[in-house]
C-alpha positions as CSV (number, residue, x, y, z in Angstrom):
1,M,-10.4,-21.3,40.6
2,N,-11.8,-18.1,42.0
3,S,-13.1,-15.2,39.9
4,D,-9.8,-13.3,39.9
5,E,-7.9,-16.3,38.4
6,L,-10.7,-16.8,35.9
7,L,-10.6,-13.2,34.8
8,G,-6.9,-13.2,34.5
9,T,-6.9,-16.4,32.4
10,V,-9.6,-15.0,30.1
11,L,-7.8,-11.7,29.6
12,G,-4.5,-13.5,29.0
13,I,-6.0,-15.7,26.3
14,L,-7.7,-12.7,24.7
15,I,-4.3,-10.8,24.6
16,V,-2.6,-13.7,23.1
17,I,-5.3,-14.1,20.4
18,L,-5.1,-10.3,19.7
19,V,-1.3,-10.4,19.3
20,V,-1.4,-13.4,17.0
21,A,-4.2,-11.7,14.9
22,V,-2.1,-8.5,14.6
23,I,1.0,-10.5,13.5
24,L,-1.0,-12.5,10.9
25,A,-2.7,-9.3,9.6
26,G,0.7,-7.6,9.2
27,L,2.1,-10.6,7.3
28,F,-0.8,-11.1,4.9
29,Y,-2.2,-7.6,4.4
30,R,-1.3,-6.1,1.0
31,P,-2.3,-2.5,0.4
32,R,-4.3,-1.8,-2.8
33,R,-2.5,0.0,-5.5
34,H,-4.1,3.0,-6.9
35,K,-4.9,3.0,-10.6
36,K,-2.7,5.2,-12.7
37,L,-4.8,7.7,-14.5
38,R,-2.3,8.1,-17.3
39,S,1.3,7.0,-17.7
40,R,3.9,9.6,-18.4
41,S,5.2,7.9,-21.5
42,T,1.8,8.0,-23.3
43,F,1.2,11.6,-22.0
44,T,4.5,12.9,-23.6
45,Q,4.4,10.8,-26.7
46,G,4.4,12.9,-29.8
47,I,5.5,16.2,-28.2
48,D,9.0,16.1,-29.6
49,D,7.9,14.8,-33.0
50,A,7.1,18.2,-34.6
51,S,9.7,20.7,-35.3
52,V,9.3,24.2,-33.9
53,D,10.9,27.3,-35.2
54,S,14.2,28.1,-33.4
55,D,14.3,24.9,-31.5
56,G,17.4,23.6,-33.4
57,G,15.7,20.4,-34.4
58,G,15.4,21.2,-38.1
59,D,19.1,21.3,-38.8
């Protein structure tokens, strides 16, 4: 084996390892979910409970 064949073999092996690593990372990587600061249901809770003049809710 001369130096060109050895270099080609090493580069080929590194490319295969890199491709396999990228595929495995794509399969198993799960992005983190951001925490919700406040859910919409708790934010709007109680807004429609009180009657306001001229809203038609007191009929």
